[in-house]
C-alpha positions as CSV (number, residue, x, y, z in Angstrom):
1,X,215.4,144.1,167.0
2,X,214.9,146.7,164.7
3,X,215.4,145.2,161.7
4,X,213.0,142.1,162.9
5,X,210.4,144.8,163.9
6,X,210.6,146.1,160.0
7,X,210.9,142.4,158.7
8,X,208.1,141.7,160.3
9,X,206.0,144.8,159.0
10,X,207.1,144.0,155.5
11,X,205.8,140.7,155.7
12,X,202.6,141.7,157.1
13,X,202.3,144.4,154.5
14,X,202.8,141.9,151.8
15,X,200.3,139.3,153.6
16,X,197.7,142.0,153.1
17,X,198.3,142.8,149.4
18,X,198.3,139.0,149.1
19,X,194.6,139.0,150.8
20,X,193.3,142.2,148.8
21,X,194.8,140.2,145.8
22,X,192.6,137.5,146.1
23,X,189.8,139.0,147.0
24,X,190.1,141.1,144.3
25,X,190.9,138.4,141.6
26,X,193.8,140.1,140.7
27,X,196.9,138.6,141.0
28,X,198.1,141.3,143.4
29,X,196.5,144.6,144.2
30,X,196.9,147.3,141.3
31,X,200.2,149.6,141.5
32,X,199.1,153.0,140.7
33,X,200.4,156.3,140.2
34,X,199.2,159.2,142.5
35,X,199.3,162.4,141.8
36,X,197.8,165.4,143.6
37,X,196.3,166.7,140.7
38,X,194.8,163.3,140.2
39,X,195.9,161.1,137.1
40,X,193.2,161.6,133.9
41,X,193.3,160.5,130.3
42,X,194.0,162.9,128.1
43,X,192.1,164.1,125.4
44,X,195.2,165.2,122.9
45,X,195.7,161.2,121.8
46,X,194.7,158.8,119.1
47,X,191.0,157.6,118.7
48,X,192.9,154.2,117.6
49,X,196.4,153.5,118.4
50,X,196.8,151.5,115.2
51,X,197.1,154.9,113.2
52,X,200.7,154.7,115.0
53,X,203.4,153.7,113.1
54,X,205.8,150.7,113.9
55,X,208.8,152.0,115.9
56,X,212.4,152.6,114.6
57,X,214.6,149.9,115.4
58,X,217.2,151.0,118.0
59,X,220.7,151.3,116.3
60,X,222.8,148.2,116.4
61,X,225.1,147.6,118.9
62,X,226.1,148.8,121.9
63,X,225.8,152.7,121.5
64,X,228.8,155.0,120.4
65,X,229.4,156.7,123.9
66,X,230.1,160.5,121.9
67,X,227.6,160.2,119.9
68,X,224.8,159.1,122.4
69,X,225.8,162.3,124.7
70,X,225.6,164.8,122.0
71,X,221.9,163.6,121.7
72,X,221.0,164.0,125.3
73,X,222.8,167.1,125.0
74,X,220.8,168.4,122.2
75,X,217.4,167.0,123.4
76,X,217.9,168.5,127.2
77,X,219.9,171.6,126.1
78,X,219.5,174.5,128.4
79,X,217.9,172.5,131.1
80,X,221.3,171.8,132.7
81,X,224.9,172.0,131.8
82,X,226.3,170.1,128.9
83,X,229.1,167.9,131.4
84,X,226.2,167.1,133.7
85,X,224.1,166.0,130.6
86,X,226.8,163.7,129.5
87,X,227.1,162.3,132.7
88,X,223.6,161.5,132.6
89,X,224.0,159.9,129.4
90,X,226.6,157.6,130.3
91,X,224.5,156.6,133.3
92,X,221.8,155.8,131.1
93,X,223.9,153.8,129.0
94,X,225.2,151.7,131.5
95,X,222.0,151.3,133.6
96,X,220.4,149.8,130.3
97,X,222.9,147.6,129.8
98,X,222.4,145.8,133.0
99,X,219.3,145.9,133.2
100,X,218.5,145.2,129.6
101,X,216.5,147.2,127.8
102,X,216.5,149.7,125.2
103,X,219.0,152.8,126.2
104,X,217.2,154.8,123.5
105,X,213.9,154.8,125.5
106,X,215.8,155.3,128.8
107,X,216.8,158.1,127.6
108,X,213.6,159.5,126.4
109,X,211.9,158.8,129.4
110,X,214.2,160.8,131.2
111,X,214.0,163.8,129.0
112,X,210.2,162.9,128.8
113,X,209.6,163.2,132.9
114,X,212.4,165.7,134.0
115,X,214.2,167.1,130.9
116,X,217.3,165.8,132.6
117,X,216.7,167.5,135.9
118,X,217.9,164.8,138.6
119,X,216.6,167.2,141.6
120,X,213.1,167.5,140.1
121,X,210.5,166.6,142.9
122,X,206.5,166.8,142.2
123,X,203.4,165.3,142.9
124,X,204.3,163.0,140.0
125,X,207.5,161.6,141.6
126,X,211.2,162.4,141.7
127,X,214.1,162.2,140.2
128,X,215.1,161.9,136.5
129,X,212.3,159.4,135.8
130,X,209.8,161.0,138.2
131,X,209.6,157.3,140.0
132,X,207.2,157.2,142.7
133,X,208.3,155.0,145.7
134,X,204.8,154.2,147.2
135,X,203.9,152.6,143.7
136,X,206.6,150.1,143.9
137,X,207.0,149.7,147.8
138,X,205.3,146.2,147.4
139,X,207.7,145.3,144.6
140,X,211.2,146.0,146.4
141,X,212.9,144.0,149.5
142,X,216.0,145.1,150.4
143,X,218.1,145.7,147.6
144,X,216.2,143.1,145.0
145,X,213.0,143.7,143.0
146,X,210.4,141.1,143.1
147,X,207.6,140.4,140.7
148,X,205.5,137.7,139.3
149,X,205.2,137.0,135.5
150,X,202.8,134.6,133.9
151,X,203.9,131.0,132.9
152,X,200.7,128.9,131.7
153,X,197.9,129.5,134.1
154,X,200.4,129.8,136.9
155,X,202.1,133.7,138.1
156,X,205.5,132.6,138.9
157,X,208.7,135.2,141.2
158,X,210.8,136.5,139.4
159,X,213.8,139.1,140.2
160,X,216.3,142.4,139.3
161,X,219.5,143.1,141.6
162,X,218.7,147.3,142.9
163,X,221.1,149.1,144.0
164,X,221.8,149.5,147.8
165,X,218.9,151.8,148.9
166,X,216.2,150.9,146.5
167,X,213.6,153.4,146.6
168,X,214.8,155.8,149.4
169,X,214.0,159.5,148.2
170,X,216.9,161.0,148.8
171,X,219.0,158.3,146.7
172,X,217.0,158.3,143.9
173,X,217.7,162.0,143.4
174,X,221.5,160.8,142.6
175,X,221.3,159.9,138.5
176,X,223.4,156.9,138.6
177,X,221.2,155.4,141.7
178,X,217.6,156.8,140.2
179,X,218.4,155.4,136.4
180,X,219.7,151.7,137.9
181,X,216.6,151.5,139.7
182,X,214.0,153.0,137.0
183,X,216.3,150.5,134.5
184,X,215.3,147.4,136.7
185,X,211.4,148.7,136.6
186,X,211.4,149.4,133.0
187,X,213.0,145.5,132.5
188,X,209.9,144.7,135.0
189,X,206.9,146.3,133.1
190,X,208.4,145.0,130.2
191,X,208.5,141.3,131.5
192,X,205.1,141.6,132.9
193,X,203.5,143.2,129.9
194,X,201.1,142.1,128.4
195,X,199.9,139.7,130.6
196,X,199.0,142.1,133.4
197,X,196.7,143.5,130.9
198,X,194.7,140.4,130.8
199,X,194.6,140.3,134.9
200,X,193.4,143.7,135.2
201,X,190.5,144.9,134.0
202,X,190.0,148.7,132.7
203,X,193.3,149.8,130.4
204,X,192.4,151.1,127.4
205,X,194.6,149.9,124.0
206,X,198.3,150.7,123.9
207,X,201.5,149.1,123.2
208,X,203.8,148.4,125.6
209,X,205.5,148.4,129.1
210,X,206.1,152.1,128.8
211,X,202.3,153.1,129.4
212,X,203.0,151.0,132.3
213,X,205.7,153.0,133.7
214,X,203.4,156.0,133.5
215,X,200.3,154.8,134.6
216,X,200.8,151.5,136.1
217,X,198.7,148.4,136.0
218,X,195.8,149.5,134.8
219,X,196.3,152.1,131.4
220,X,193.8,154.5,131.1
221,X,195.4,156.8,128.7
222,X,197.7,157.1,125.9
223,X,199.4,160.4,125.6
224,X,202.0,159.9,127.9
225,X,202.9,156.9,125.6
226,X,202.9,159.0,122.6
227,X,205.2,161.5,124.0
228,X,207.8,159.1,125.3
229,X,207.7,157.3,121.9
230,X,207.7,160.7,120.2
231,X,210.8,161.8,122.1
232,X,212.7,158.5,121.7
233,X,212.4,158.9,117.8
234,X,213.7,162.6,118.0
235,X,216.5,160.9,120.3
236,X,217.4,158.0,117.4
237,X,216.9,161.0,114.6
238,X,219.7,162.7,116.7
239,X,221.9,160.2,117.3
240,X,222.2,159.1,114.0
241,X,222.7,162.9,112.6
242,X,219.6,162.0,110.6
243,X,218.1,165.1,108.0
244,X,214.8,165.6,107.4
245,X,214.2,164.8,103.6
246,X,211.4,167.3,101.7
247,X,208.6,166.4,99.9
248,X,206.8,167.8,97.2
249,X,203.6,169.4,97.4
250,X,200.3,170.5,95.1
251,X,201.9,174.3,96.7
252,X,204.6,174.0,94.0
253,X,207.1,173.5,97.3
254,X,208.9,170.7,99.1
255,X,208.2,170.8,102.6
256,X,209.8,169.2,106.0
257,X,208.3,168.5,109.3
258,X,208.5,171.5,111.1
259,X,208.9,169.3,114.6
260,X,211.6,166.6,114.5
261,X,209.8,163.5,115.4
262,X,207.5,162.7,112.7
263,X,205.1,161.5,112.4
264,X,203.6,164.4,115.5
265,X,199.7,164.4,116.9
266,X,197.8,167.2,115.6
267,X,194.3,167.2,118.4
268,X,193.4,171.0,116.8
269,X,192.9,172.2,113.0
270,X,190.9,175.1,111.6
271,X,187.4,175.9,112.2
272,X,187.8,175.1,115.4
273,X,185.7,177.3,118.3
274,X,188.4,180.1,120.2
275,X,186.6,182.1,123.2
276,X,183.4,180.4,123.0
277,X,183.0,180.6,119.2
278,X,184.0,184.7,119.2
279,X,186.3,183.5,116.9
280,X,187.7,180.2,114.6
281,X,191.0,178.5,115.0
282,X,192.8,179.3,111.8
283,X,195.7,176.6,112.4
284,X,197.1,173.6,113.3
285,X,197.9,172.7,116.9
286,X,200.6,169.9,116.9
287,X,201.3,168.7,120.5
288,X,205.0,169.2,121.6
289,X,206.9,169.9,124.2
290,X,208.4,173.0,125.4
291,X,212.0,174.2,124.2
292,X,211.4,171.7,121.3
293,X,213.4,173.5,118.2
294,X,210.6,174.5,115.9
295,X,211.8,174.3,112.1
296,X,211.0,176.3,108.8
297,X,208.9,173.8,106.8
298,X,210.3,175.0,103.4
299,X,213.2,177.6,101.5
300,X,212.0,181.0,102.4
301,X,212.6,184.4,103.8
302,X,211.7,185.4,107.6
303,X,208.6,188.3,107.1
304,X,207.7,188.6,110.7
305,X,209.5,187.7,114.1
306,X,207.8,189.4,117.3
307,X,205.1,189.6,119.2
308,X,201.3,189.0,118.8
309,X,199.2,192.2,120.5
310,X,195.5,191.8,121.5
311,X,193.0,193.4,119.7
312,X,193.5,195.3,116.2
313,X,196.8,196.4,117.2
314,X,199.4,195.6,114.5
315,X,202.3,192.6,116.0
316,X,204.9,194.7,117.4
317,X,208.4,193.0,115.9
318,X,211.4,192.2,118.0
319,X,215.1,191.5,117.2
320,X,215.5,187.8,119.1
321,X,218.3,189.5,120.8
322,X,215.9,192.3,122.3
323,X,213.5,189.6,124.0
324,X,215.2,189.2,126.8
325,X,215.1,193.2,127.5
326,X,212.3,194.5,126.1
327,X,209.3,194.2,128.4
328,X,206.6,191.6,127.1
329,X,203.5,193.1,126.9
330,X,200.1,191.7,127.3
331,X,200.4,189.3,124.4
332,X,197.5,188.3,122.1
333,X,196.6,184.6,120.6
334,X,199.7,184.4,118.8
335,X,202.1,185.3,121.6
336,X,205.8,185.3,120.0
337,X,205.7,184.1,116.6
338,X,207.6,183.9,113.7
339,X,206.3,184.0,109.5
340,X,208.2,182.8,106.7
341,X,207.3,183.9,103.1
342,X,208.0,180.9,100.5
343,X,207.3,182.7,97.0
344,X,204.8,185.3,96.1
345,X,201.6,184.7,98.1
346,X,202.3,181.4,100.7
347,X,203.7,182.2,103.8
348,X,204.1,179.9,107.3
349,X,203.9,181.2,111.1
350,X,204.9,179.2,113.7
351,X,203.0,180.7,117.6
352,X,203.0,180.5,120.8
353,X,207.0,179.7,120.7
354,X,208.9,180.9,123.9
355,X,211.8,182.1,122.2
356,X,213.1,182.8,118.2
357,X,216.5,183.1,116.8
358,X,215.6,184.7,113.5
359,X,215.8,188.1,112.5
360,X,213.4,189.6,109.7
361,X,215.2,189.1,106.2
362,X,217.1,186.1,107.2
363,X,216.9,183.6,104.4
364,X,216.5,180.3,105.9
365,X,216.2,176.6,105.0
366,X,213.8,173.8,105.2
367,X,214.7,172.4,108.2
368,X,216.2,175.5,109.6
369,X,215.5,176.2,113.2
370,X,213.3,178.9,114.0
371,X,213.1,178.9,117.7
372,X,211.5,177.2,120.6
373,X,207.9,175.4,121.6
374,X,206.1,177.1,124.3
375,X,202.6,178.3,125.3
376,X,202.9,182.2,124.8
377,X,200.0,183.7,124.1
378,X,197.9,180.5,125.2
379,X,195.1,181.2,127.6
380,X,194.6,177.2,129.3
381,X,196.0,174.2,127.0
382,X,199.6,172.8,127.5
383,X,202.7,173.6,125.2
384,X,202.0,173.0,121.6
385,X,203.2,174.3,118.0
386,X,200.1,176.9,116.4
387,X,201.1,176.2,112.4
388,X,199.3,178.7,110.0
389,X,200.1,178.4,106.2
390,X,198.7,181.4,104.0
391,X,198.0,181.4,100.4
392,X,197.0,184.6,99.0
393,X,195.7,186.0,101.6
394,X,193.8,183.0,102.8
395,X,194.3,180.4,105.7
396,X,194.4,176.8,104.9
397,X,194.2,173.4,106.5
398,X,198.3,172.9,106.5
399,X,197.5,169.3,107.6
400,X,197.1,167.9,104.1
401,X,200.2,169.8,102.9
402,X,202.2,168.0,105.4
403,X,200.8,164.7,104.5
404,X,200.4,162.0,106.9
405,X,204.1,161.1,107.4
406,X,204.7,164.0,108.9
407,X,201.5,165.2,110.9
408,X,198.3,162.7,112.1
409,X,195.6,165.2,111.5
410,X,193.2,166.2,114.6
411,X,190.1,164.1,112.7
412,X,192.1,161.1,114.3
413,X,192.3,162.4,117.9
414,X,189.9,162.3,120.8
415,X,190.1,166.2,121.2
416,X,188.8,166.9,117.8
417,X,186.0,165.1,118.4
418,X,185.1,166.8,121.9
419,X,185.7,169.9,119.6
420,X,183.2,169.2,117.2
421,X,180.5,168.2,119.5
422,X,180.9,171.5,121.6
423,X,180.8,173.5,118.4
424,X,177.7,171.4,117.3
425,X,176.2,172.3,120.9
426,X,177.1,175.9,121.0
427,X,175.1,176.4,117.3
428,X,172.1,174.7,118.3
429,X,172.4,177.0,121.2
430,X,172.7,179.9,119.0
431,X,169.7,178.5,116.8
432,X,167.1,178.1,119.7
433,X,168.1,181.7,121.1
434,X,167.7,183.3,117.3
435,X,164.2,181.5,117.1
436,X,163.3,182.5,120.7
437,X,164.3,186.1,119.6
438,X,162.0,185.7,116.8
439,X,159.1,184.4,118.5
440,X,159.5,187.3,121.2
441,X,159.6,190.1,118.4
442,X,156.4,188.5,116.4
443,X,155.0,188.4,119.7
444,X,156.0,192.1,120.5
445,X,154.7,193.3,116.7
446,X,151.4,191.7,117.5
447,X,150.6,193.3,120.8
448,X,151.5,196.9,119.3
449,X,149.0,196.2,116.3
450,X,146.2,195.2,118.5
């Protein structure tokens, strides 16, 4: 009797959904992810996704188990034990093979969504891929994923098998179950894209199914897709053991990217306002994930490693082994940072770190790990790497030095345009305030002469 009632409830729900879809002119009611904070398009994304380079092909053939495990362990280092992450890597390969999806993309989504934490539960979702069961409830019937794909003018039904229990939130915390469900859903989005972009109005230009995996039927931003694809490139680099190749520069030094998975998006650059115009930004902010390794851009010697302190106080050097035991004072804008001296008068500095592993006077090579991305010293923005390059005491723009192959400059991002508009408005208000003050002074002087 209970089973019959549940079946009737599901049928009624599906019928209501069909009625709503017909009324809205879409093949089904738009699926969308919900969050307590609300999902909003980001500003740290490209104005034109055509600026993004073609994605690298996945290595041919079934992935090598040992190298695949090592790549995921390296990406998720410190988030769980190597053994636990290794088991997740095996489950990723198996689930991807079962669903016919790219295992390197699935692994990248695991890293981006949960940092390999199968028990993670947030307002965004649950488990390794942060799946949100209500978003897919209409597509799951028992142990079958049911959805429609477009053929010509018609939408035809297609199915994929699911593990028993489907979207049960408790089962979604079990890695193997979760990944089998998630891989099937990724396969569904791949089958439905790009037809759903034609069926549902409002999507911004995007690249593929991974954007829908984050947003649902209507894609309102590409920042999440950018980060997932960066993670995939990083994963492939680690799997293949790709070494960074230094490129020559006008400074006379050869440089590599300070972060893996190039090119990286830099949404903020030198000259932008900070603290409501009280100071100017001196470096390049590169979008990054907390814990990512930060690499020296060139050969050199560590000149400083420690705390940036607020006000006119000299930064405090701290050996890396003392970081865990040294009480952290209120930090200045740079937070934890490292500076490397490359040649006479040329320095690079890496700020907002969560940790570092080098000592002052250590010799480093281009590509050597200095520390990890964080958000120390940051007031409001998310984690990122603040990179400065100084030549004979002057901070210069790092973007032209790194080149477009390594970093997509701020001018190509939404955030830069907004920052420039805000700065223009501030300067306009300041000019008006100075003119009003000037007129008031003249009026006061005239009154005194009378």
